N, C-alpha and C positions, 0 to 999 in steps of 0.2 A: 196377494193382497198387500198395499203398503197403505198404513195408516199415516195420517198427519193430524196435528192440531195448530191452529194458527187463530192469530189475534192477540191482544194485549195481555202482559201477565197477569195471570189468574181470571182472565175471562176469555180462555181460548174456546175454541169450536172445533168439532169433530170434522175431519176431511179424508179423501181418499187421493190416490194418484191413480189415474187410469191412463194409458197411453202416453205417459210423461205429461200429463194436464192435471192440476190440483183442483179438486170439486168437494165443496161444501157438501156435508151430508147431514146439518143439524136436523133435518125432517126425521132422522131414525131416532133422535129423541135421547140420545144417551153420549155420555163422554166415557173415553177409554181408560176407564177406572177398574177398581176392583170387582166390583157387582158386573161390569160388562165382560171381563174374562172368566168371572165364576158361572156366568150362565150362558156359555154358548155363545157370547157376543160376536166373536167373529162369524161364525156361520151363520146367524141371524142378520149381520150386515151384510153378507154375501147375498143371503136371500132378498134382503130388501133391496140390494142394487139390482140384481137380477129382475125383478119386479119394476123397479123406477129408474133405470139406467138413463131413460131418455129425458127424466125431469131433474137431472142435476144441475146445479149452477156453478158455474167457474169461478174461483178464487181469484180475486184482482190480483194482478202482478203488483209486487210491493208489500204484500201483506206480510207480518212478521210471522214466522214458523216458532211455535212453541216445542216443548218435549215431545215428543209423538205419544207418549203415556201420561195419564193423568198421574200427578204426584204418589209414588209408590209409598207402600207402608215402609220399605227399607231399600237402601242400595248397598249390596254386599260386594266386595271387591276382593279380588286374588293378586297377593303379592309375589313376585319373582316367580312368576309362572312360564317365563321363557329363560332357557338356560343362559342365552347371550347378554340379555338384561341381568341376570344375576352375576355373572361374570364380571360386566361392566360398572358394578356398583360395588364390588368387592365380597358379594356374598355367594355363600354355598347354596345351590339349589337345594330347595327344603324336602326333606322326606314326607310331609303332609302339606297341604294348602296352606299357605298364609293368608288369614283371613284379617279384612279391617272393614270398616263401615264408611259411608260418606252420608252426611247428614242430607236431610232430603230439602233444606234450605239452601242447598247447593246447586239444586236442579234446576237449569235454565235450558233455553233453546238452542239451537246448533248455529245460530247467526248472532247471540247476543254479546254484548261487550265480557270482557275477561279481566275482572277487576283485581288486581294486585292488591293484598290485605295490607292493611295499616302495620306499619314495622316490617314488612316483607322485604327481604333482601334474596330469596332463593325460591321464587316462584318457577315451576318446572312442568312441562307440557309430558304426556301420556296417549298415546293413540292406543284403544282397546276395542276389542268385539263384545258387547254387551248381549246379555240374554234376557229375554222378558218371559217370565214365570206365567203359565197360560192357567192353573188349577192349584188348589190347595196342595201343597207338598209334605208329606212328613214320612220320614222313615223310607224314602224311596230306593227300590232296586234300581241299580246302575243300568240293568237292561232295560228299565221301564221308563227311564229319565226322559225319553223323547216324547212321551207322551203329555209332559208337563210343560212344554215349551210352546209359548205361543208366537215368538219371533223373535228377531235378532235388530240391533240398532248399533251405530256407531256413537262410541263415547269417547271424551277426552279427559283421563283422571288427571286432570289438573292437581298439582302437589306443590307444597311450601316445604324444602326439604330441611331448613334449621327446625321449622316447627315439629315435622314428622320424625327427625331423628337426632335433634341436640336438645330438645326441651321435655326430656325425661317421659317416661310412660308409653302409651301407646301411639301407632301413627295416625291416629283418626284426627289428631289436632292440626296435623298439615295437610288434611285430605277433604276437610268440611266447610273450609270457607266459602263466603257466597261467590256464586258462579264457577265454583270448582267441578261442576257437573255437567258439562254442556252434553246433551243428547240429541241425537237426529242427523239428518231431516226427517227421518220416517221410520217407523218399525215395519220390517219385511217379514210377513208370515214364511214358515220353512219350505214353502213350496217354491217362494220365489229366488232362493239361495242355491247355489250349487252346491258343491262339496264344502261344507263349514269346516271341513279340516284341513282345507286348502286355499284360505282365501288370502289375497296381498292386502297388508294394512300398511298405510304410510302416513306420514306427518312432515310438513314443511314450516320453517319459520323464515317469514321475508322471503320466500322463494327459496329457501335454500333447503335440499331434503336432509332431514335429521333422522328420521325414521322409516325404515323400509323392510319390511318383514313378511312372516308368513305364519298364519294359524296352524300350520303343519308342525311348528315348531313349539306350540304350547306342551308344557311338562304334562300337566293334568287337562285331559280332554273333558269336555262340556258335559256328558252323561256322567263322568265321576263326579263333577263339581256339583252338580245338581244331587245326586244322592249323597255325597259327602256332608254338604250345609245340611241337608234335611234330616241328618241325624242329630243336629245341635239345634235345630230351631224349626218351626213351620214357615214354611215358604208361603207366601199368599199370592192370589193372582195380581199380575201387575208388578211384582217385586223384579227388581232388576239384579243380577249377577253379573259385574264386569269382572272380564277373563283373564286379565294381565296385558303387560306391554312388552314389546322386543326391543332391542337395544336400540340406543339413539337419543336416550333421555339427556337433557343438560348436565345432571349430577353426575354421568358417567364420561362426560369430557375431561380432557387434561388441556387446559384447567377448567373447571366447570364453567357452563356456560348459563346463565338464566334469563327470564324473559324479563323487557324492559316497557315502560309506557311506549306506546306507538307501535311496538311490534305487531306483527299479522301472523296468526297460526292458521294453518290451512291442513286439513287431514281427510281422510277417505278410507272405506274398505270396498273391495270389489262386491259389487250388488247392493251396497247400502249408503250409498251416495257420498256427499262430501259435506264438511262443515267447515265453517271460518270465523274466528275469532279474533277481534282486535282488541289489543290490552290496554287497558286504562291504569292511571294511578288511582289509589283510592281517595274518593272525594272529588275526583275528576268528571266533569260533565261529559 
């Protein structure tokens, strides 16, 4: 199943993709939030669709797509989880996962504008595979981690490198700016995805390919990440784990290259669609 949410920010309605068509499922009566996932919502939605698949309404072309999951309780991100990306940034691949968090106010739709923060000169891109948690997870065994996955989505982990690396303290300051977490266009349940450990992920800026990698090169695989993170905090249904980015970010270029107003960022992952963000200056309409 592929879940979407559509409509204006803060007013999104639930939908699904069936045979490449977007359908409204507002009649189901629930948003794709923590309560939905916690109460076996995906199966209940499947039952609803099976009973009423002929009564669905097509979503009009041109409707804005929001992020496919209602605002999660937290967005957890893994840094330096591809060896090639660690090398390009001059970092040593870590012995344990590097964890940082993105603010939920950074969370936006897949085609929303990407806004360069005020006083930023080093806004960068990062294509990533995101995992959506399906049920409450605490002290999960790695072998059982698959039971806690609701689905997967495409994520651009936008980063301001000066804020992240030169302003002291944690990375979070360069990760949580408004619009810095475009997710979607949809969340796909695991049965929609082939081998999650062998998905191509790519990103281009103004049509020039910058990142072209594969999840086969993840240092820490998804089951390990779920187990590992659940040792430090409870993961709630709808929470997002972003698993890291391959080589090709602006920071790793010589000289570094960063986003400018008017740039267009496009990205995609096998089976998870594509997204597109137009870069705007802070305060630009």
